[in-house]
N, C-alpha and C positions, 0 to 999 in steps of 0.2 A: 632310506628316507625316514624322517622322524617328525613328531609334533612336539613343540615346546611352548610353554606358557610362562611369561615373565610378569610379575606383579611388582610395581614400584622398582623396576629394573632388576629384580631378584627372581631367579628361577624357582618354580614350584614343581612338586611331583604330582603328575596327573594320576588319577585312580586307574587301577588295573581294569582292562576292558573298556577304557575311555572311548566314547564315540558320540559325535554330535553331527547334526545335519547343518552344514555351512550354507547359508542362504545369502546370496548377493543379489540385491535388487537394483534395477536401473533407476537412478534418482530422477530421471525425467518422467517417471510414472508414480513414484512414491517418495516421500521424504525419509523413509527408513534408510535407503541406500544399502545398509548392511543391518542384519537383525541383531537383537540382543541374544546372548547365550547364557544359560544357567548351568553351572558346574558345581559339583560337590567335591570338596577336597578333605583329605584326612588330616586332622590335627595331631594324630599319633605319630605321623612322620616328622622326624626332627627338623628337616629343612622347612617344611610347611609351618611348623610351630614357631620357628624363628621369623619367617616372613609375616606371620600374623601375631607376632609379639606375645605368644602364649595366651591367645584370646580365651582359651578354655580354662584358664586358672580361676578358681573361685574367688581368690583374694585380689584379683586385678581391679585397679581403680580407674585406669584410663578408659576413655570412650573408644569404641572401635574406630579404626582409621577410615577416612572418607576420601572419595574422589581420587584414588591413586591410579597411576597409569597402568594399563594392561596391554601387553603385546602377545599376540598369538602367532607363532611362526610355524608354518607347515611346509615341508619339503624345501626349506631354506628361504621361503617367501613369507614376508610379514603380511599376513592376510587380515590382521586386525590390529589397529593402534587406537586405543580408546581409554575408557574409564572403567574401573572396578567398583561395583556396588555390593556391599555385604547385605545379603537378604536375611540370614539367620545363622545361628551357630549353637552347638551343643558342646558337651565335654569332649566329644571325639571327632566332630567334623564341622566344617563351615560351608554354607551355601552362598555362592557368589554369582553375580551377574556381570557379564562383560558387555559393555555398551560402546558402540563404535560408529564411525561414519555419520551420515545424516541422522541416524537414530540417536547419536550422542546429543546433537542439538535438540532433537525431538524429546529425548528423555529429560534433559536439563530444563527445557521449557515445561514439559509435562502437560497432559491434556487438562489438568486442573489448575495450571499456573496462570493467573490472570495477568495480562500484560500491563494493567494499570498498577500492579503491585511491584513492578520492576523499578529499579533506580536508574532512570535514563538521564538524570541530571536536570538542570533547570536553566532557563535563560536569565542572564544578569538583569537586575532591575535598573536599567539605564536611567530612567527618570529620577531615581533616588541617588545612585552612586555617582553619576556623571553630571548632575545638574550644577551649573556654574553659579556664582554668587552675584557678580556685578553685570550690568547691562552690556558694557563694552566687551567684557570677557565672554559674555554669552554670545555676542555676535561672531566673534572669532571662532568660538567653539562650534557654532552652528555651521559656519562655512566648511569646517573640517568634517563635520558629521554628515554634510550633504553627500560627499563622496562615499561615506560609509553606507548610507542607505541605498546608494546606487549599485552596490555589490550584490552578487547573488551567490547561490551555493556553488562550490563548497566554502567560499570565503565567509559567507553568512550562514548561520544556522537557522535563522528565522527572519521574518519581516513584521513590521507593524502595519497590518492591513485592516481597514475598516470592514466591519461585518454588520449585517442587518439581522436582528433577532425578533422573536415574537413580541418583546416588550420595548422595541426600539421606538423612540420618539425624538424628533429633532426640532430644536427651537432656535437655531442659529449658532448654538455653541459648538456644533460638530465641525462645520466647515467655515473657515475664515477666508477673507479675500486676500490670499497670499500671492503676491505679485512675482515671486520667484521661488525656486526650490528651497533655498535656505530659509526663507521666511516661513515656508510650510513646515520645515523641520523645527523652527523655533516655536511655532504654534503647537505642533503636535507634542513637543516636549514641555510646553507650558512655561518656558523660561522668561516670558514677558510678564509674569505675575509672581509675586513673592510666595504665594501658597496656591499653586495652580490645581485645578481639578483635572484629573486624568480620566478621560472618558473610558467607560468600560469597553468600548469598541476598539480601543487601541491597546491590545494585549498581544503578546508574542504569538505569531502564527508560524509554526516550524515548517521547514522544507521537508517534503515527504521522503526524499532520498536520505536526508539526515536522520529521520526517525528510523528508517530501515537499518541504517548503519549502526545506530545506537542499540537497537534490539539485538543485532548480531554480536556487537562488541560486549554486550552484557554477559554473554555466555563464553567470553574469552576467545572469540574468533575474530580475526582481522578481515574486514571487508576489502578485498583487493580489487574487485571489479563489480560494477553495477551497470548493466546494459542500459538502464533507464537514463543514466547520466550522459549517454552518447546521443540522446534524442532531446526533443523539446521538453520532455517530461523532467529534465533536470531542473527546470524552473517551476516545477509543481510545488505548491504550498498547501499544507493541510489546514484549512480554516475551521475555527471552532468559536464558541461563545463562552468558554469557561474562564473565569477571572483567576488565572493561575500562571505561574512561571514554570511549574513542574511539567515536563514534557509527558510523563506517563499519565497525568491527570487529564490531558487533552484527548486521550484515546478512548475508544468505546470499551464496553464491558466484555471484552473478548479474551480468550486464552491466547497464548503465544502461537499455538498451532493454528487457531482460526485466523490470526493475523497473517501468518506466513501463507496459509492456503488461499486467502483472499487476494493477496498480492500476486501469487502465482496464477490464479484464475483470471483476474482482470487483465493482466498484461501478458498472459500466455508465456510465462517464464518459469524458471526453476532455480531454487537455491541449491547450490552444489558446494559441499564442504569437503575440505581435505583434512582428514584426521591425523595426518602425519605432521603438517606444519601449522595446523589450526587456522587455516584460511577459509574464506567463503567467497563465492562468486554468485552473482545473479545473472543468469543467461536467458535471453529469449530462446524459446524452444526451436525456432528456425535456425539459430546459430549452431545448434547441434547438428542439424542436417547439412549446413553449409561447411562446417569445420570438420565433421567426422564422416567422411565418405568411404572409409575403409569397409570392404566387404569380406566377410569370413564365411567360407564354405564349411558346412557340417554334414557329416554322414550319419543319417538316422539309423539306429539299430533295429527298429521295428516300426510298425505302423503308428502314426501319431494319433493322439486323441484330441478332440475339439470340445471345449466347454463353452456354452453360449450364455451370455448374460446381457440382455437387451438394455438394461439400465446402467451398464458399466460404461457410461460416456465420460471418460476421464478428462478429455480435452475440450476447449472451447470450440474446436473445429467440428465437434459432434453434438453441440448443444445449442438450444435456443436461449438467448440471453436478453435481459433488459436491466436497466438501472433502477434501483429502488430510490427514485427521486423524492425529494421533499415536496410536500404539498404546498404550493403557493398559487397565486392568481395565474401564473404563467405555466404551471405544470401541465394543465389540461391542453395547452397549445403545443407543448414540447413533444407530446406523443399522442397523436390523434387515434382514436379507436378505428379499427379496420372498417367497421360499418359506416363511419363518417367519411373516412378517407376514400373509400371506394365510390362514394356518391359524387365526389368532387370532379369538376372538369379540369383536367390537367392542361395548363396553358403555358407553353414556353415563352419566355420574355427576356429581353435584354435589360440588365439592371437599370440602365439610364432611362428606360421607358416606363419603369415600374410606377413611379409617382403619377404619371399621366394616365396609365391604364386603370389604376384603382380609383381614380377620380373621374373616369369617363362615365358620366351619368347616362349617356346614350346606350351603354352596354347593360342590357337588362339582366345579363347572367353574371355580372362581375362578382356578386356576392356568393355565387356557386363555384367560383374558380379557385384553384390553387395555382398560383403563378410560380413557375419553375425558372429561377434565375441561377444558372450554374448549379452549384450544390445546395442552394438555399431555396426554401419554399415560403410563399407569402399568401396571405389572404387580404381582401379589401375589408378593413376593419373600421367600423363606424364608431367614431369617438363621440359624436353628438350631431344630431340633425343631418346636415349634408356634408359633414366633415369626415373624410376617409384618410386613413393612413395605410401603408403597407406593413402588416404585422407578420413577423416571422413565425412559422409553424413547423411542426413535425421534424425538429432537428435531433430528437432523441428517440426515434422509433426502435422497436426491438430488432434483434438480429436473429434470423431464422437459419441456423445451420443444420437443422433437422426438420425440414418442412413437413414431413409425414407425421411428426409428433408435436404439432402446434399447441396442443393442449398442455404440454409439459414445457415450462419455461423457467429458467433459473434467474433469480434476482441477484444482481451484483451489489454488494454493500460498500464497496469503494466507488464513490460516484462523483461526477462533476457537480459542483454546487449550482443551485438555482440562484438567480439574481433579482434584486429589486432596483428600481429606478428611484432615486431620491433627489429632490430639489431642495437646495439650501438657499435661504434668503440672507445675503450678507448686507444688503441695504435695499432701499425702496426701488432703486433703478436697475439693480443687477441680481439675477438669479443664477446660482451655480448648480449644475447638475452632476450627479455622480452615480455610478452603478456600484452596488455592493452585494457580495455573496450572502445568501441567506443561510443561517444555521438555526435549526428548529429548537435546539436546547441551549440555554444560556443562563448564566447567573444574573439575577436582577440586583446588581450592586455596582458600586463605583469606588475606585480607590482615591484617596485624598492624601495630601500632605497638610497637616495641621500643626502649626508650631514646630515644624521640622520633625514631626513624627508621622510615620506612615500608618494609616488606619483604614479599615474597611467599615463604612457606615452602614452596617447591615442590621444591627441589633442593639438592644438595650440589655446590658448584663442583668440588671435588677429584674426585668420582665422575664428573661430566660430562666432565672433562678426561681422566681416566685411562681411562674406558670408552668415550670418544667417543660418549657418549649424546646424543640430540637429542630435543627435544619436538615432538610433532605438534600443529599448531595446530587448535583446535576451532572449527568453522565451523557456524553454523546452517544447517539444510537448507531452511528455509521461514521465512515471517514469521508469527508467532503474535500474535494480537490479543486484548486484554481491554478491559473498560471499568472506569474508576476514577472515583469521585465523592466522594472524601474519606475521612477516617478513620472507621471504623465500629466499633460495639460488637461484641465477639466473643461467640459463643454459648458457654454453659457446658453441660457434660454433666449436671451435678447442680445442683439448686437449693441455694443457700446464702445467707447474709445479708450477704455482703460486697458490695463495689462491683463494677460491671461492668468488664471489661477492654476495651482498645481496640487496634485493629490496622488495618493498611492492607489492606483487603479489595478484591480485584478480582473481576470477574464477567463472564460472557457471557450468562447466563440469569437470568430473574426468580427461578426456583426454584433454590436451591442444592442441593448433594448431600444425600441423606437423613440425618436426624439419628437414628441407629439406636436409641439407648437410649430416647429419647422417642417413637420410632416416628412422627415427624411430618416433613413437608416444611417447610423454613423459607424464607421469602421475604426477599430482601435489598433489591431495588429493583423498580421497575415501569417498565422501559424498553421493554417490548413484545418482548423476545427478538429484537433487531434483526439478529443474525447468521444466524438461520435462513434458509435459501434460500427457503422459502415466503414469509417476510416480506420478504426482499429483492425477491422477485418482485412482491409487492403494493405495496410502498412505493417501489420504484425501477424495476425492469425493465419492468413492465407499463405504466408511465406513458408510455413512449416508443412512437411508432408502429412497428408491425412492418413491416420492410422485407425484401423478398425479395432477398437478396444472392447467391442462386444463379443468377440470370439477369441478365446485363448487356445493356442495350439501347444499341446504338451508333447515334447519330442525328447526321446532318450538317445544320447550320443556318447562316444568315447572322447575324452578330453585329456590330452597329455601336455597341454601348453597353457600359458596364461592368456586369458581372454579379456578384451576390453568390452565390457557388457553394453557399452553405448554404440557399438558398431552395428552395421547392417549385416544380418546373417542370411545366408542363402542355403535353403534346404530344398532339394529336388527342383532347382531352377526357380524357386519362388522366394521373394525377399520378405524379410521380417525384421521387426524391432523386438529386442528381448525385454520381457518384463522382469524375469528373475531366473537364476540358475541355482539348483540345489545340488550339493556335493557332500558325500559322506567324508568325515575326518575321523580317523582312529589314531592309535598310538604310532602307527607306522606312516602316517601322512594321508594324502588324498586317495580316495577310491577313484580309479580312472573313469568310471561310468558316471555321467552326470545327467540330470533331468533339467531340461530347459523349457520355459514357458514363454511363448512368443505371440506377438500381435502381427497379423499380416499387414503389409503396406499396400495402400490402394494406388 
């Protein structure tokens, strides 16, 4: 048996006494998957000199080769298929690093690679490129575009969804009395005016699954499966307030690794890359339990060692979690402090009786009650004087998967957006109501078409030059998500005989914000409130087996076969998941003795 290394499909001569520790990690616990390996090769060997194009010649003018393929073949098995990185070289030798598996993706992203610096493409400027010229032509165009706006991912990369920002102010220009969907499209596109103002709130909001795919594709991997797309989260849109069409500029100031980690944490999933065919999959962790039920028995060579690390809570199933929600008027109601919640009188109620119960003036305790209607909680909220409404509360409480450590809680930075209720006056008799997701960071600017030229009326060039002024770039602090499922009818505050208006409504909850004048809660969709951590727990987190990652069992065993590291391993009748396996590789192949590091299954 032998060990062979191929660089750019050409064999190289390994040094005498070659030995490395081959470490294969389970990608469900780390994005390394396989480690990187440093090897020193002699340039005095003629074959190596050819492979490295006589890198050691002093008169060489070409730059060292980059990102060449690297194959490590041990005992006839390709154990690594990745990339070569030249670290350094001298007259006599070259030091290289072999990068493979998920570590290939991790390396190319790099801990210092900012995701905002990636070229993720941009949304087409539809207002500019596709704006028709004549009124009749515009009408026909609008009818066709209506169906276009009704599409979702993957047919659509983004949507034009209104958002509410710290500088938002509405004077009737935002919402028009659009009596059908294509009139709404006409208004939003501004085709009924020769030089329309395009409101800053109408900027491309990309689908979250699309952004994930673009990040993976940037590193030359093909996204062949995304588990989120098999759920309601396929309709998830990433909202922001940045006046840009460049997708990367819509993202927070995170590294690629931070982005991937946050996705994996919030959705309890794992990016799995195949370094042979350059494909990537995003799997829920419970899918590994459901699909990979193979059990492999191992014979331990000696007593195992156990290392304890109480802080090593790698999965959401072992952590306390809460969303880092934006601060709005409603945030304090979304997550009630435990001291307040514990004082409340929990009162079961049928939703149909809710209005009567919060307005029952004979109930002296109504202001101390939390009314539990199914999965929703309400309080009697006094709007003014004797007027009460049922206001929803406590829909985003923390999730305690480690009750004994309540003082330690992890904040999730991919969050459901908070919402504002906005009333638009289209005329004196009719008021149109819309809910809009709130984004804390936004550009205070609006795009215009002036004399058929696209401008951003942000600045005066003379003032910038004379005052040496500069603009500070606005960067999102987190990723805010909403769900969007097509154009919806807008609610009216007063009944009237006209037609209903239409708008692009997004949501995160079944029940939208209270409709104060009618004193009713309105329902927009029935998606089961998927963003609530309690529902994430029920639908995703709890479906995976609980693994005690705070204790690592080190077991030495003999291995003469190829192992699937994601299997369930059985040692002395106890089941484990494998964190990693270490095996020695020398010139003659694998050493039969391996060291395994295992987490016990609960």
